[in-house]
C-alpha positions as CSV (number, residue, x, y, z in Angstrom):
1,M,45.0,-119.5,-79.8
2,L,45.2,-117.3,-83.2
3,E,48.5,-116.0,-82.1
4,E,50.4,-119.5,-81.2
5,R,49.0,-120.5,-84.7
6,A,51.0,-118.0,-86.7
7,Y,54.0,-119.0,-84.9
8,W,53.6,-122.8,-85.4
9,L,53.4,-121.6,-89.1
10,A,56.3,-118.9,-88.8
11,W,58.6,-121.6,-87.4
12,S,58.0,-124.2,-89.9
13,Q,59.5,-121.6,-92.5
14,I,62.9,-121.9,-91.1
15,P,65.3,-124.4,-92.6
16,G,66.4,-127.0,-90.6
17,I,63.7,-126.6,-87.9
18,G,61.7,-129.8,-88.5
19,P,58.6,-131.5,-86.8
20,I,60.7,-133.1,-84.2
21,L,62.7,-130.0,-83.2
22,L,59.3,-127.8,-83.2
23,K,57.7,-130.2,-80.8
24,R,60.8,-130.0,-78.6
25,L,60.6,-126.0,-78.7
26,Q,56.8,-126.2,-77.9
27,Q,57.7,-128.5,-74.9
28,H,60.5,-126.4,-73.6
29,F,59.1,-123.1,-73.9
30,G,55.5,-124.2,-73.1
31,N,54.4,-122.4,-76.6
32,L,56.2,-121.4,-79.5
33,A,55.3,-117.8,-79.0
34,G,58.0,-117.8,-76.2
35,A,60.3,-119.6,-78.4
36,W,60.2,-116.9,-80.9
37,S,61.3,-114.4,-78.4
38,A,63.9,-116.4,-76.7
39,S,67.5,-115.4,-76.8
40,A,70.1,-117.5,-78.5
41,A,71.3,-118.7,-75.1
42,Q,68.1,-120.0,-74.1
43,L,67.5,-121.9,-77.6
44,R,71.0,-123.6,-77.0
45,Q,69.3,-125.4,-74.1
46,V,67.1,-127.5,-76.8
47,E,68.3,-130.4,-77.8
48,G,69.2,-130.4,-81.4
49,F,69.7,-126.1,-81.3
50,G,73.6,-126.1,-82.5
51,V,75.6,-123.2,-84.1
52,K,74.5,-123.4,-87.7
53,T,70.7,-123.8,-86.4
54,L,70.8,-120.6,-84.4
55,V,72.4,-118.5,-87.1
56,T,69.6,-119.5,-89.3
57,V,66.9,-119.0,-86.8
58,E,68.5,-115.5,-86.0
59,G,68.3,-114.5,-89.7
60,K,64.9,-115.4,-90.5
61,R,63.5,-114.2,-87.5
62,S,64.4,-110.8,-88.4
63,Q,62.8,-111.0,-91.8
64,L,59.5,-112.6,-90.9
65,D,56.6,-111.2,-88.8
66,P,54.2,-114.2,-87.8
67,A,50.9,-112.5,-87.9
68,Q,51.7,-111.1,-91.3
69,F,52.9,-113.9,-92.5
70,L,49.6,-115.9,-91.4
71,L,47.5,-113.4,-93.5
72,Q,49.7,-113.7,-96.5
73,Y,49.9,-117.7,-96.1
74,Q,45.9,-118.5,-95.7
75,Q,45.1,-116.3,-99.3
76,K,46.6,-119.5,-101.1
77,N,46.2,-121.9,-98.2
78,P,42.9,-121.1,-96.7
79,Y,42.3,-124.2,-94.9
80,F,44.8,-125.8,-92.3
81,W,45.1,-126.8,-88.7
82,T,48.2,-126.2,-86.7
83,P,48.7,-128.3,-83.3
84,A,47.6,-125.2,-81.8
85,D,43.9,-125.6,-83.3
86,A,41.3,-128.0,-81.6
87,D,40.3,-129.5,-84.5
88,Y,43.9,-130.7,-85.2
89,P,43.8,-134.4,-85.1
90,R,44.3,-136.0,-82.0
91,L,46.0,-139.2,-83.2
92,L,49.0,-136.7,-85.3
93,R,49.5,-134.7,-82.0
94,D,50.4,-137.4,-79.8
95,I,53.5,-138.6,-82.4
96,P,56.9,-137.4,-81.8
97,N,57.2,-135.6,-85.2
98,P,53.3,-133.9,-85.9
99,P,53.2,-131.9,-88.9
100,P,53.4,-128.4,-87.8
101,V,50.8,-127.5,-90.4
102,L,48.4,-129.9,-91.8
103,H,46.3,-128.6,-95.1
104,Y,43.0,-130.2,-95.6
105,R,39.9,-130.3,-98.0
106,G,36.6,-131.9,-98.1
107,K,34.3,-132.8,-95.2
108,V,35.8,-132.6,-91.7
109,Q,34.4,-135.0,-88.8
110,T,34.9,-133.8,-85.4
111,Q,34.9,-137.1,-83.9
112,E,37.4,-138.4,-86.3
113,N,39.9,-135.5,-85.7
114,Q,39.2,-136.5,-81.9
115,G,40.5,-140.3,-82.9
116,L,37.2,-141.7,-81.9
117,T,36.3,-143.2,-85.2
118,A,37.4,-146.9,-86.7
119,T,40.5,-145.8,-89.1
120,V,42.4,-148.6,-91.2
121,G,45.5,-147.6,-93.3
122,I,45.8,-149.7,-96.3
123,V,48.6,-149.7,-98.6
124,G,50.9,-151.5,-101.0
125,T,52.9,-151.5,-104.1
126,R,52.1,-149.0,-107.2
127,Q,52.4,-152.3,-109.4
128,P,49.9,-154.7,-107.6
129,S,49.1,-157.7,-109.5
130,E,45.4,-158.8,-110.1
131,Y,45.4,-161.1,-106.7
132,G,46.4,-157.7,-104.9
133,I,44.0,-155.9,-106.6
134,R,41.2,-158.2,-105.9
135,W,42.0,-158.7,-102.5
136,T,42.0,-155.0,-101.6
137,R,39.0,-154.0,-103.1
138,R,37.2,-156.7,-101.6
139,I,38.7,-155.8,-97.9
140,S,38.7,-152.1,-98.3
141,A,34.8,-152.2,-99.3
142,A,34.0,-154.8,-96.5
143,L,35.5,-152.2,-94.0
144,A,33.8,-149.8,-95.5
145,K,30.6,-151.3,-95.2
146,Q,31.0,-152.0,-91.5
147,G,31.9,-148.2,-90.8
148,F,35.7,-148.3,-91.2
149,T,37.0,-145.2,-92.3
150,I,39.8,-146.0,-95.0
151,V,43.2,-144.3,-94.9
152,S,45.6,-144.2,-98.0
153,G,48.2,-142.3,-100.0
154,M,46.5,-141.3,-103.2
155,A,49.4,-143.2,-104.9
156,E,48.8,-145.5,-108.3
157,G,48.3,-149.0,-107.6
158,I,46.9,-150.5,-104.2
159,D,46.3,-146.7,-102.9
160,T,43.9,-145.8,-105.7
161,E,42.3,-149.2,-105.4
162,A,41.5,-149.0,-101.6
163,H,40.1,-145.3,-102.1
164,S,37.9,-146.1,-105.0
165,A,36.4,-149.2,-103.5
166,C,35.8,-147.3,-100.2
167,L,33.8,-144.8,-101.9
168,E,31.9,-147.5,-104.6
169,A,30.7,-148.8,-101.3
170,G,29.8,-145.8,-99.7
171,G,32.1,-145.8,-97.4
172,R,34.6,-142.9,-96.2
173,T,38.3,-142.4,-96.8
174,I,41.1,-139.9,-96.0
175,A,43.9,-139.6,-98.5
176,V,47.1,-138.2,-97.7
177,F,49.5,-136.2,-100.2
178,G,53.1,-136.2,-100.4
179,T,52.4,-132.9,-102.4
180,G,50.1,-130.0,-102.1
181,I,46.7,-130.3,-101.7
182,D,46.0,-128.9,-104.9
183,V,48.4,-131.0,-107.0
184,I,46.8,-134.4,-107.9
185,Y,49.7,-136.9,-108.4
186,P,49.1,-139.0,-110.3
187,S,47.1,-136.7,-112.4
188,R,44.8,-139.7,-113.6
189,N,43.5,-139.5,-109.7
190,R,41.6,-136.1,-110.6
191,N,38.1,-137.5,-110.4
192,L,39.1,-139.8,-107.6
193,S,39.9,-136.7,-105.6
194,A,37.0,-134.5,-106.5
195,Q,34.8,-137.8,-105.2
196,I,36.8,-138.1,-102.2
197,T,36.2,-134.5,-101.0
198,G,32.9,-135.2,-101.4
199,N,32.5,-137.8,-98.5
200,G,36.0,-137.8,-97.4
201,L,39.2,-135.8,-96.6
202,L,42.5,-134.9,-98.6
203,L,45.1,-134.1,-96.1
204,S,49.0,-132.8,-96.9
205,E,51.7,-131.3,-94.5
206,Y,52.7,-129.5,-97.9
207,S,51.6,-125.9,-99.2
208,A,49.7,-125.3,-102.1
209,G,51.6,-125.8,-105.3
210,T,53.7,-128.0,-103.9
211,P,55.3,-130.5,-106.8
212,P,55.9,-134.5,-106.2
213,D,59.2,-135.2,-105.2
214,R,60.2,-138.7,-104.2
215,T,62.0,-137.3,-100.8
216,R,58.4,-136.1,-99.4
217,F,56.3,-139.6,-99.7
218,P,58.2,-140.9,-96.8
219,A,57.3,-138.2,-94.6
220,R,53.9,-138.3,-95.9
221,N,53.9,-142.1,-95.0
222,R,54.1,-141.3,-91.1
223,I,50.6,-139.7,-91.4
224,I,49.0,-142.4,-93.1
225,A,50.6,-144.5,-90.1
226,A,49.3,-142.1,-87.5
227,L,45.9,-141.9,-88.3
228,S,45.2,-145.4,-88.8
229,R,44.4,-147.9,-85.7
230,A,45.9,-150.6,-87.6
231,V,47.7,-150.8,-91.3
232,L,47.4,-153.4,-93.7
233,V,50.0,-153.8,-96.2
234,M,48.5,-155.6,-99.7
235,E,51.1,-155.9,-101.5
236,A,54.7,-154.9,-101.5
237,P,58.2,-156.2,-102.5
238,R,61.2,-155.6,-100.7
239,K,61.8,-151.7,-101.6
240,S,58.1,-150.7,-101.4
241,G,57.1,-147.3,-99.3
242,A,54.5,-149.6,-97.9
243,L,57.2,-150.9,-95.6
244,I,58.3,-147.7,-94.4
245,T,54.7,-147.0,-93.4
246,A,54.3,-150.6,-91.7
247,D,57.8,-149.7,-89.8
248,V,56.3,-146.1,-88.5
249,A,53.1,-147.9,-87.7
250,K,54.8,-150.4,-85.7
251,D,56.9,-147.4,-83.8
252,F,53.6,-145.9,-83.0
253,G,52.2,-148.9,-81.7
254,R,49.6,-149.9,-84.3
255,D,48.8,-153.3,-85.5
256,V,50.3,-154.4,-88.6
257,Y,48.7,-157.0,-91.1
258,V,49.6,-158.4,-94.4
259,L,48.3,-160.0,-97.1
260,T,49.6,-163.6,-97.5
261,A,51.0,-164.9,-101.0
262,R,53.6,-167.3,-102.9
263,L,57.1,-167.4,-101.8
264,D,58.1,-166.9,-105.3
265,D,55.8,-164.0,-105.7
266,Y,58.5,-160.8,-105.6
267,Q,55.3,-158.2,-105.4
268,S,55.0,-160.1,-101.8
269,H,58.5,-160.1,-100.5
270,G,58.0,-157.2,-98.5
271,C,55.1,-158.7,-97.0
272,L,56.6,-162.1,-96.3
273,N,59.5,-159.9,-94.6
274,L,56.9,-158.6,-92.5
275,L,55.8,-161.3,-91.1
276,T,59.3,-162.9,-89.7
277,K,59.2,-159.2,-88.1
278,G,56.0,-159.7,-86.2
279,A,53.1,-158.8,-88.5
280,T,49.9,-161.0,-88.4
281,A,48.6,-162.4,-91.8
282,I,45.0,-161.2,-92.8
283,P,43.1,-164.2,-92.1
284,V,40.9,-165.5,-95.0
285,E,37.5,-165.1,-93.1
286,F,36.3,-161.5,-92.9
287,E,34.6,-162.0,-89.4
288,E,38.1,-163.2,-87.9
289,L,39.8,-159.8,-89.3
290,L,37.2,-157.8,-87.8
291,K,37.8,-159.5,-84.4
292,M,41.6,-158.9,-84.6
293,L,41.0,-155.5,-85.2
294,G,39.4,-155.3,-82.1
295,A,35.7,-154.6,-83.5
296,T,32.8,-156.9,-83.0
297,P,30.2,-155.6,-85.7
298,P,26.3,-155.2,-84.3
299,A,23.5,-156.6,-85.6
300,D,22.6,-152.9,-86.7
301,T,25.6,-151.8,-88.9
302,E,24.1,-148.6,-89.7
303,N,25.5,-147.5,-86.2
304,F,28.8,-148.9,-86.4
305,A,30.8,-146.2,-87.7
306,S,29.7,-144.2,-84.1
307,L,31.9,-147.1,-82.3
308,P,35.6,-146.9,-81.9
309,L,37.5,-149.6,-83.8
310,F,38.7,-151.2,-80.5
311,A,35.3,-151.5,-79.4
312,Q,34.4,-152.2,-75.5
313,T,32.9,-155.5,-74.8
314,Q,28.9,-155.7,-73.5
315,A,28.9,-154.7,-69.6
316,S,27.6,-157.9,-69.2
317,N,31.0,-159.5,-70.1
318,A,33.0,-157.1,-68.1
319,P,35.2,-157.8,-64.7
320,P,33.5,-156.6,-61.8
321,M,34.8,-152.8,-60.8
322,P,37.8,-153.3,-58.2
323,D,38.3,-150.9,-55.2
324,L,41.1,-148.8,-56.7
325,E,42.4,-145.2,-56.0
326,P,41.2,-142.5,-58.2
327,E,43.6,-142.6,-60.7
328,L,44.0,-146.2,-61.3
329,K,40.1,-146.7,-61.6
330,Q,40.2,-144.0,-64.3
331,V,43.0,-146.1,-66.6
332,W,41.1,-149.2,-65.3
333,Q,37.9,-147.8,-66.8
334,A,39.7,-147.0,-69.9
335,I,40.5,-150.6,-70.6
336,S,38.2,-153.0,-72.5
337,S,38.0,-156.9,-71.8
338,E,39.5,-156.8,-75.8
339,A,42.6,-155.0,-77.0
340,T,43.0,-151.7,-76.2
341,P,45.8,-149.1,-77.5
342,F,48.1,-147.3,-75.2
343,D,47.1,-144.0,-77.0
344,L,43.1,-144.7,-76.9
345,I,43.7,-145.5,-73.3
346,V,45.5,-142.0,-72.7
347,Q,42.4,-140.4,-74.7
348,K,39.8,-142.1,-72.5
349,A,41.4,-141.7,-68.9
350,G,42.4,-137.9,-69.6
351,L,45.8,-138.1,-68.1
352,P,49.0,-137.9,-69.2
353,A,50.7,-140.5,-71.1
354,G,53.5,-140.9,-68.0
355,G,50.7,-141.3,-65.8
356,V,49.0,-143.8,-67.6
357,S,52.0,-145.9,-68.1
358,S,52.7,-146.0,-64.6
359,A,49.0,-146.8,-63.5
360,L,49.1,-149.5,-66.1
361,L,52.0,-151.2,-64.3
362,Q,50.4,-151.1,-61.0
363,L,47.5,-152.6,-62.8
364,E,49.3,-155.1,-64.0
365,L,51.3,-155.8,-60.7
366,M,47.9,-156.4,-59.1
367,G,46.9,-158.9,-61.8
368,L,44.0,-156.6,-63.0
369,V,45.8,-155.9,-66.9
370,T,47.6,-157.6,-69.3
371,Q,49.8,-156.3,-72.0
372,L,49.8,-157.5,-75.4
373,P,52.1,-157.0,-78.0
374,G,51.9,-153.7,-80.1
375,M,51.3,-151.3,-76.7
376,R,47.9,-152.7,-76.5
377,Y,46.4,-153.7,-73.0
378,Q,43.3,-155.6,-72.0
379,K,41.2,-156.3,-68.6
380,C,42.3,-159.7,-67.0
């Protein structure tokens, strides 16, 4: 596994080899160590490998020793995961373009990395109104007190307010950087960054010392979306980066919620546009929001953090167990009477995504399962 880790790192250093192409390589050859020793003719069989890319790969492979480079890289970047590592976040591993290298700092939680804890992304404009700030802080703090981990991007405005309110409520938050993990941007968030490492996590796919650049932040947004079971857009104009996060979240099968505002409020035009695309308005009543997120808060809220976001309903309310073939039974048992996202069903069933899709279709035809918007399913 250590060897494969070195090859994920080495391949990520080759210009033109991005996350999507890397995942194709891994799927085609079975591992990146095998891909590293593959001939040009073998690499040409992978979609996306043209003549120019092959020339670049041949030149770089001859100059780079993966094992030696790993040792050098760790001197400045001691803490990072690759998809070859067991602790690499499950929710990221399943997307089409997972970061080949994910640097981290702070307190790691195994269940969180396995996708078993409640995570909600909160994003929005860098120039929020008082209204946006007030509702961001109110919702972030309330969710934190119920055991949700708040995921955001450490940017000015809504992101900063979401992280801060979560910490002040005693909650856990994850900040995804668009810079190196050691480059705090904006610099005024240096203290906030230090607080997050005390009871949260800083993440970045960029190596130490990488400066801020506007081209890197859209890529950062896909990590926020992937790590979140649902994304809340609190306030966003039409050209806000938060809208990129929302679009990617929908592509990943996540639910998107928006904070509504006046029609003549420029800062909310992006949110209003998301509503026309199928996003859901955040309800005024917090209990209703919890219900929409699929989580029913228990009487003992101290134990709420151990529950998945889309919690199972009580066994007394569950439909009786039908007589099914083993694989169909595994998938049926992984679904709740409440809305359950596809990736969580795959994780609970322990089966390949293709097999789960086939089983879900059969269960739908049998009248045992119904599909909901956003790649979610529930028992009939």
